[in-house]
N, C-alpha and C positions, 0 to 999 in steps of 0.2 A: 695614275691612269686617267685622272680627271682632265678633260679637255673641253673647249668651248662647244656648245651645242650647234651642230650643223643646221643649215636652213633647208628643211624638208618641206615646209608648208607652202600651200598655195590654195587659192580659191576659198570656198566656204570654211573649210577646216581651219585654215590659217586665221581667218577672221574670228571664228569662234574661240580659238585658243587665246588670241590676243584679248578678246573680251573677258575671258575667264580669269581675270586677276582679282585679287581681293579688293583692290581699290575700286575698280569699275563695278564689280558685283555689289559692293556695299552702297555705292552711289546710286545705282539704277534700281536695285531690288530691295535695299534695306537689309538689315542684319538677318531677319527671319528668312528671306528668300535667297540670300547669298549662298547658303549651304546647298539648297536644292539646285541652284545654277551650277555650282562647282561640281556637284555629283553628276548631273546630266552631262556636262561638258567633259568631265573626266571619262565617262563611258565612251563618248564620241571620240575623244582623243585616243583612247586605247584601241578603238577600231581602226582609226585612220592612220595612226602611227604607233604600232604595237610596242615599241621600245623608245625610251627617252632617258636622257641623263638624269638620274635621280639626285636631288639636292642632299647635301650633308646635313645631318641633324644630330642633336645631342643623344648620347646613349642613356641619358637620364640618371637618376641616383641609384638605380638597382641593377647594374649591368652584370654583376657576377663574373666579371672577366679579370678581376684583380685590380682594376683601376680605381675602384671605390670599395675597399673591403674585401670580401671573400672572392675566391677564384674557383670556378667549376670547370674551366676549360681543360685542365689536365687530369680531371677525375676519370677513373675507369668507367667506360660505358657511355661517356658523353657524346660520342659519335653514334648517332642513331636517328631514325626517322620518326619513331613514335616517342614523343616527349611527354606523354601524359603522366608517367610515373616518376617518382623520385629514384635516384640512383641508389645502389647499395641494397642491403638486405631487407630494409623495411618496405621499399617499393610502393610508397603511398600513392594512390591514384587520385589525380585531380579530375573531378567530375564536372560535366557541363555539356552543352550542345556540341556534338562532334564537328570538327573543322579540319579540313585538309588544306594546307597552304602550299601552293606551287609558286616558287620565286625563281623566275628566269633571269639570269645574269648575263649581260651582254657588254661588249667593249665599245664604248661611245666613240673612241678614236679610230675604230675600224668598221665603220658603218653598222654598228650594233651587231657585230658577229657574236654568236653565243660563246661564252667562256666555259670551257670544259675543265673540270678538275679543281675548281675553286672551292674553298671551304666557307660555308655560311653558318654562322652562329645566330640562332633565333631564340628569342625569349619574350614573355609577356605575362601579364597578371592573370590570376585565376578568376572564377566567376563571382568572387566577392571583392575583387579589386586588389588582392594581396599579391605580393611578389615573394616567391620562395627565396630562402637564404637571407631575407631582410625583414619581412613583416612579422609582427608579433604573432606568436604561436606557431609559425612555420619557418623559423630561422634555420631549422635542421633539415628542411625539405629542399629538394633540388628539382622538383617537377616543373614542367613548362619551360625547359631549357634544353637545347641540343644543337649539335653540329651535324650538317649533312654536306655531302660532296655534290657539286653540279655534274649532271650527266652529259650525254652527247649533245643534247639540245640546250645545254646551259642551265637546266632546271634543278634546283634543290627542293625536295619536298619534305613536308613534316605532317604527321598526324597529331592533332592537338584538340583543344576545345576553344570555343568562342570566348574571347576575353571580355571582362566586364567593362563598364564605363564608370570610372571613379571620378570624384569631384574635381573639376577644373581641367579635365583633359577629354579630348575626343577619343573614342575607342580606337586602339592602335596596337601594333605589334612591332617590336624592336628587332633590328638585325645588324650584324656586322659581316662584311665580306673580307675574306683573307685569300691570299694567292693560292693556298692549298689547305687541305685538312691538317697536314703536318704543321703548317704555320699557325693555324688556328689553335691547336692544342699546345703549341709552344708560346702562345700569347703574342703573336704578331710577326711583322707589322700588320696593322689593319689597313685595308685598301679603301673601304667605304663603310661609314656608319650612317644609318638612316632609319626611317620608320614607315610602316604600312598603315594607311587609313582604311577603316571599314565603312561601307556604305550605310547611310542613315536608314533606309527602308529595311535592310536586313537586320540592323541593330534593333530596330523597333520590334521586329518579330521575335527575336531572341529574348529581349528584355521584358517581354510580356510574361515570361515564365517566372513564377514566384521564387525559383532557386537563384535567380540573378537579383538578389536583394539590393535595392537602391539604384540600380543601373538606369532604370527608366527615368527616374527623377533627375539623375545626374545628366543624362543625355538631353533632357529638355532645357538644361541650363547652359549648354555650350553648342557651338556650331563649328563647322570646318573653317569658316571665315574668322571666327573669334578665337580659335584654338591657338595657343602660344607656339605651337610647332607647325601646324598645317595652315595657319592663317596668313599665307603669303602667296606670291604669284606662281609658286611651283606645286601647289597641292594636287593639281590634276595628274602629276606624274607619280603620286604616291597612293592614289585611290585604287584599291583592289576591285576587280570584277568578281562578284560572289554569286554563286548559284546553288540551289538546293532547297532544303526545308528544315524546319525545326525538328520534325519527327525523324527524318533520315540523315540529317546533317548537311553541312555546307562545304563547298570547295571554293577557295579564294585563289585567284590568279593575278599575278602582277609581273610585268616585264620591266626591268630597269637597265639603264646604261650606267656604267661606272668608268 
């Protein structure tokens, strides 16, 4: 379903998006300012063109989809909106700042028409930067992983917690899109694999909490522009719009084209 991105841009918005490349941002503003530029322009892009073809990205070393070790996709209960607990009888709860993720999936080949009935598998690390099923001490846990179906407006939603920032990576959430939930639990084929980037200002608020051990320091050592996944010309299409508060929780929205 991946097609060339149509030309929607004109005027100031087109100029801003052209400017918001890693190369130009680094040259004009330096490494420190590039992240802020990309964040600001990402918000402007989301308002002017709410959906765009999202780039393909690595699933990383901890997908839990059977491609690198364990497979959670065919486990009972994996189709769910609330992904904070592990599956099965133990039901371990991953704690952290509440976060709802709304991922709207659209068809880039059909003028970004919402895709109804797609299966979205979403996963991310916990507040200590660990991945269930892989990291030491939580290999037997399956929390912060789940599959949801896109509704009439193309949105799949998840109730989760804000992910940590671990060394070497910008705060992010992984996802895979399948043609349907049935295809997702049957392991494919995958239509799109990519990642969601979290805004810096929101991350700073969350990581000020002592429960997010190490995240604040890790965040200060990386930027969107230097991240090995988001540090390219396409980062503006992966940056979520996030609203809320640490006390009441946050809501992250992102529209993508596939």
